[in-house]
C-alpha positions in Angstrom: 125.6 -8.5 -48.6 124.3 -6.6 -52.5 121.7 -7.4 -53.9 121.8 -8.8 -57.7 118.5 -7.9 -59.6 118.7 -8.7 -64.1 118.3 -6.0 -66.2 118.4 -4.5 -69.2 120.4 -1.9 -70.2 118.5 0.1 -73.0 121.0 4.0 -74.1 120.2 5.0 -69.7 117.7 3.4 -68.2 117.8 -0.1 -67.1 114.7 -2.7 -67.8 114.0 -5.0 -65.4 114.6 -8.7 -67.0 112.5 -10.0 -63.0 111.5 -9.4 -60.3 112.4 -5.8 -59.3 114.2 -4.8 -56.4 111.6 -2.4 -54.3 111.9 1.2 -54.4 110.2 4.7 -52.7 108.7 6.5 -55.0 111.5 8.5 -57.4 114.5 8.4 -54.8 118.4 8.1 -56.8 119.8 4.7 -55.3 123.6 4.1 -56.2 124.0 0.9 -58.3 126.8 -1.0 -59.9 126.3 -1.5 -63.4 128.6 -5.4 -64.6 127.6 -5.9 -68.3 127.7 -9.6 -69.1 127.6 -10.1 -72.9 125.3 -12.6 -73.2 124.2 -12.8 -76.1 121.6 -15.8 -76.3 119.3 -13.3 -74.3 118.6 -11.4 -77.8 118.9 -15.0 -79.1 116.5 -16.5 -76.4 113.6 -13.1 -77.7 113.6 -14.1 -80.7 113.4 -17.8 -80.7 110.0 -17.0 -78.5 108.9 -15.0 -81.1 109.5 -17.3 -83.5 107.6 -20.4 -81.1 104.8 -17.4 -81.1 104.1 -16.7 -84.4 104.6 -20.8 -85.5 102.0 -21.0 -82.5 100.0 -18.7 -84.0 99.5 -19.3 -87.6 98.5 -23.2 -86.7 95.7 -20.9 -84.6 95.2 -19.0 -88.1 94.6 -21.9 -90.0 91.7 -23.5 -87.3 92.7 -27.1 -86.3 89.6 -26.9 -84.2 87.0 -27.8 -87.5 86.6 -30.9 -87.5 85.2 -30.8 -83.9 81.7 -32.1 -84.1 80.9 -32.3 -80.6 83.4 -29.9 -78.6 81.9 -31.6 -74.7 83.3 -35.6 -76.1 86.3 -33.8 -77.4 87.3 -31.9 -74.1 87.0 -34.8 -72.5 88.8 -37.0 -74.5 91.8 -34.1 -74.4 91.3 -33.8 -71.2 90.9 -37.4 -69.8 88.1 -36.4 -67.4 87.6 -39.6 -64.9 83.3 -39.8 -64.6 82.1 -37.8 -60.8 80.7 -39.7 -58.7 76.3 -39.1 -58.9 76.7 -37.2 -62.5 76.5 -38.2 -65.2 
C-alpha cells in the first residue's frame, strides 16, 4: 500500500502539512499528487491568524496589572492543593 502524506503545492514545490516522509538525502522520489481543492485549509489559517491576533491584542492590553500578589494569584488559578510538610 502506498503511503499518504498531506502537503501544500506552491508553484512546483510541496510543503509538508503534517509529518514529512523520511527520505534519503536528495534522492529523487516518484510521487502521485491529487488536487483536493480544499478551501478550508486557507480558511483555517485565516481563522487561526485571527485568533492569534486577538490573543496578542488582549496581552497588549496588560490584563495582569491588577494582580498585587502574583504567587497567590497563580495558586488560585491553578487551584493547587497544599503539599505535606510544606507551607
